[in-house]
Each structure stands twice: as C-alpha cells, then as structure tokens.
N, C-alpha and C positions, 0 to 999 in steps of 0.2 A: 286734493282730489282723491277719490276712492280708486284704488287699484284692485284688479281681480285677485282672488285667493290663489295661492300657490298650491301645487299638488300635495305638498307636505303640510299644509295648514289644516286644522280641524274645521269641520263645518258646523259644529255645535259647541257651545260652552254652557253647561248647566241650564238647558232649556232655551238658551238664546241661539237663534239661527244666525250664523255668520254670513254676511253678504259681500264683504270685501275688506281690503286692507286700507287703513288710514295712515299708518306710519309704522316704522320699525326702528329698533335700536339694538345695541349690544345685549341688552338684558331681556328683550322680548318684543312683542308686537302689539299694536293697537288696531283693533278690528271695528268695522261697522257691523253692528248686530241688530237683531230684531227680537223683541220679547214675544211671548205667546199672545199678548194682547195687541201686538202690532206696532208698539212704540219703538222708535229708533234709539239706539244707545251706542256709546263708544266703549269698547271693552279692552282694557289693558290686560294682557296675559303674560306672565313672567315665565321664562324658561325654567324647566325643572332643575337643571344643573345649578342655577343660582338659588332656587328655592330650597335646595338641600343645605344651604348655609344658614345656621340658626340666626345669625345677626342680620342677614339680608331679609329673612322672613319676618323678623321682628320689626325691621324698618318698614316693610310693606304694611304690616299691621298698623304701624303708627300713621302711615299715609292715609289709610282708610279711616282710622279714628279721627284724624285731623280734618279730613274733608267732611265727615259727618257732623262735626261740631259747628261748622260754619253755616249760618242761615242768612242768605242774601239772594235776591233775584239776579244779582250780577256776578255770582260765583256758581259754577256748574255743580249741581248736586249729585251725590252718589245714589244710584238706584238699587244696587245689589253688589255683593262681593263675597268672596270666599278665600280668606288668607291661608286656610288650612288645606286647600286642594293640592294635589300633586304639582300642578302648575297654577299657582295662585292667580286670581283675577279680580278685577275691579271694573264695574260698569257705572257709567255716568250718563246723564242726559246728553244726547247728541245735538251739537250746534252745527248746522250745515255751512255756516259762513267761513271765510278764510281767516287765518291768523293775521294779526297786525303786521307781522313780518312779511307774509305773502302779499298783503294789500299794498304796502309801501313799495315792495320790489316790483309789483306789477303796474302800479298807477302813480307812484311817487308820493311825496308828502301829503298829508291830509289838510284840508282847509282849516282855518283857525277855529271856526265854529265846531267842526267835527272834533278837533283836539280838546276844546273845552268840554264838550259832552263826554268824550272819552275819559278825560280826567275826573269829571264829577262822578261818573258812574263807577269808575275803578276806585276812587277814594271811598265811596260807599261800600264797595266790596271789601276793601282793606279794613275799614272801620269794623265790619262784621268779623273779619278774621281776628283783629286785635281784641275785640270785645270777647271773643271766644278764648282769649288767652294764648293766641298763636301768633307766630311770625311766619309769613310765607317764604321769604328768603330767596325767591327766584322769580320776581316780577320782571318779565321781559316780553318783547314782542311776540315770540313764539307761544307764550303762555296766555295770550289774550286773543279770544275769538270774537269776530265782529258779526253781530246778528242784526236783524231788521230793527229791533227796538232798543239796541244798545250793546255794549261789549260784555263779554263773560270772561272772568278769571278762571283759569284751570290749573291743574297739576300741583298737588300738595305733597309731592314726593319728598321734599326736603324741609317741609314746614316743621316747626318745633314750638313747644311751649316757651314763652319768654319769661316766665316767673320761676322756672326751675333751672337747675344746673345744666349747662350745655356742653356736652362732650360729644365728639364726633368719631365716626369710623371712616376710613378712607374708601370703603366699599361703595361703588356707584349704584344708583337706582335708575331704572328706565326713565329717560327724559332729563336727568341731571347732567349738565354739560361739563362740570368741572368739580373735582375734589382733589385739590393739589396740596401736597404736604409742604409745610414750612416749619422747620424745626419740630417742635412738639405739638403743633396745632395744625388745623386743616382749614383751607379756604373753601367755603361752600357758596356756590352761586355762579353767575355767568359774568366774566369780565366785560366791562362796558355797561353793565346793568346791576352793579352791586355797590354797596356803600364803602367808604374808606375803612370802617371798622371790620367789614368782611374781608376787604382786600388785604388787611394786615393780620387777619386771623385773630382779632381780639374778640374771642367768642363771648366773653361775659358782657361785652358792650353791645352785642347784636340784639336789637329789639324792634318794636314797631317803627321807630324812626328810620331804621335801615330799609324797611319796605317803602317808606315815603321817599327816601333818596332814590331808590330804584324806580319808583313811579315818576319822579322828576326826569330821570334819564330816559324812560320810555316815552314820556310826553314830548321831550325835546327831539327824540328820534322821529316821532309821529309828525312833528311840525316841520322838521328840516330834512328828514330822510337820512340822517347820520347820527351815530351815537355822540353824546356831548364830550366824551373823553377819547374820541378817535378810534381807530382800528389798528390792526397790525399785531405784532407780537404780544403775547399775554403779559410779559413783564413790563413792557412799555405802557400798556393800557392800565395796569394796576398802579404803576408809579404815577401816571397822570391823574388817576382817580384820587389818590391820596394827597398829591402835592400840587396838581395843576388846576387852573381855572376851567370851568365848563365852557365849551364852545356853544354859545347861544346866538351866534351871528345869524341874522335873519329873523329871529323870533321877535326882537325889539321892534323891528319895522312892521311886523304883522300885528302885534298886540303887546303893547308895553306892560299892561297889567298881567297878562299871562307870563311874560318874561320875568317880571318881578317875583311871581309865585314860584316859578321854576328855580330861580336863584335861591329863594328861601328853602325849597326842598333839597337843593344841592349844596347846602352849607355843610362844611366839613364836620362841625360839631353837632352830634346828634341832638343835644339838648336844645339847640336853636332852631331845629326844623319844626314846621307845623305838624300837628297831628293829622291823621287822615280825615277826621271829622271836621277839623278846622279848614282843611283844604277844600272839602266838599262845600262848605258854606261860603268860602272865598270865591269859588268859581261861579260866575254869574248865570250861566245858561244851562238849561236842561233840555233833554230830548222831548219832542212833542209826543203825545199819545198816538200810537198807530203809525204805520208807514215807516219808510227808511229815509225820511227827509233829513236826518242828521248826517247822512253820508253823501258824498258826491255821487252823481248818477252812475258812473262806471262801476263803482263798488256796489251800489244797490243792485245793479244788473248782475254782477258777479255772484252775489248772495242768492238772487232769484234763480239763476241758472243751477247753482249747486243744490238748492232746495228742490228743484224739479228733478235733478238727477237722482238724488237720494230718495225722493218719493217714488220714482220709477223702480228703484231697487227694492223698496219696502213692499210695493204692490206686485212684484214680479210673480210670486207664488206664495200661498199661505204658509205661515209657520205652524207646523204640526209637531206634536211631541215625538221625540226619537222613539223608534221601535226598540224594545228591550232586546239585548243581544245575548246569544248563547255562546259559550266559549268556542273559538275557532271559526265563528261565522262572520263573513265580511259585512260591513255596514253599507247599505245602499242609500243614495241620496238622489232621488229623481230618476227619470227614465234612463236606463243604460249606464248609470254612473255608479262606480263602486270604489270605495276607499278602503284600504287595509285598516284593520284595527290597530290603534296605537296605544 
C-alpha cells in the first residue's frame, strides 16, 4: 500500500512528481512517482551518505545495468535512472498489485492452477535473466509482484554476471536482506529462498541453477504458505537448506506433477536441476489472455482496489515541471505548501 510522503521527503526527483511512499529500508526509500507524461513509476532513491561510498555507488550502477539487460514481459523494466546523482535513483514501471508475500499473508496459499501459472511466467523471466548472462540471486516472495496478467520479477540489486569471477563486498544494498560473513566469503540472498551453494558461500558455484532452486522454494511457499526449509534462526534454516529434505507436504496431494517438478528444482546438486527454460516447458498451464482469472477472486479484487487507489493518486493534480530556483528561495508545491530547500 502507498503511504503519504513524510515532511522530510522530496516532492520531485529529476522531473518525476512523487506521490507517496511504497517502502523504506536502511539504505533509502522507494516512492510512487509520476512522469511528466503521466505514467506511474516506482523510484528507488539511495541516501546520500551511502552514495558517498565508491563501492556502494558502483554496486548501484551494476543494479541498473543488470536490470536494463533483461528483456521480458515478466520482469519489471527500468524507465530511467541516475547513478551519479547526489542521491542516486532508479525508476521502474509501477505494478499496482501486491507482492506474493503480501498475497499469501493476506489470503493464504494460492490454488494449484495459480501456482502453475506463477511458475511458468517466472521461469520465463529467469530464462531472460540467464540469457542476458545474469543470475538474480534473490528470487523470493517479496521480489515478485502479482498483476492482472501475470507476475513480475523485480529487484536486481544483487544480480551478477555468472560467466565472470564473483567476489563480494559485505556492504548492503537497499532491498537485500542478508550479507552475512562466513570466513573469507559472503552469503548473499535470503535464508529460506537460496540454494545450498549460496548458503555455504560457494561463490564460484552460484549460477542459473541457484535461481531455479530459489524458484522452487518460492513455488512451494506459494502452494503451502510456508518455506520448504522452515523458519526460525538463520543458522538452522541454512543448515536445513544444505542438509535437509524440502518439506513439500500437501503439494503431492494437490498436484503430483507439480510436486515432482519442485523436487527437481530443489535438488542439492546444481547440475541436476532443470534449467528455467526446461521448467517453463514442463509446466502445463499458461494464463489466459486478458483478465485476472489466473488468480483467486480475493486477490483479483485486491489488485483492482490498488489499481484504483494509484489511479486516483496519478490523477489528483497534473505533473508540471519544477519552477527553477534561485539561491535561498523556498520551493512551493501547491497552494499554501512550502518545503525548505534540501
């Protein structure tokens, strides 16, 4: 849900009118914005104190470059960005639907057909990611948004090329949940939704198969409402990921074919997992054209309500270019509203 802007928030970012807050983390804020043409975008703005660190700014540039390399209708595209701004920012197409995590928390596990459509579309998104020579490395419920016509994969903050040497810094990026040191290596990803080779920080083994494992975790979560390697302390979840069997109780009863595909995805040996393209072909069902019939009615209604809410924000008042400022002059935003220059 969109929250109101705080008094300390900017009202413009490089010609984009900011309409509200979509989320915030230790590194910055994600805003709902509107372009001069009236399109809605999600704008990630990094705090200047972190942007002052050369390594952090370099990582943000990599995030932008990675997202621009991926061409898929099921991955949210970048519309504009400025990694060299005092507060670097990145704008992507706005998707008004909830994340998969929000959807499951609010309405419980998805029906089997919805899980199959979810898996097929996300497999296509990952195939595009891997074709671009990248590994996403953080496929999880919070990074999947549900739209009327299908899901969208977001957040390439820790994506990396998989054909080049992989060395990591422990510095976090907005939206990355874990960078935990283990001896000389770094675990990158989200416990419960990362592969054994990520859990053991075997960086040279992390590749496209790692994303397929994470997708298997995500689909098991969507079908059952729980991560397949449990919850609780990080160490316990990582241990079960490396050594334990995935908990797919309930999936077999719902759809034996889907359960078998998930077991293939969750194989400990990366070489034995299917590719994203093979998984796409193995999943039998696709979403129909038009409408939200791939989702249960409560979720379709949730998406419609959010779309109506954001449409009202978009149409509240026109986006006009900022008035040029003279030194020492306050900026005015609408009748009777004054913000100090920052």
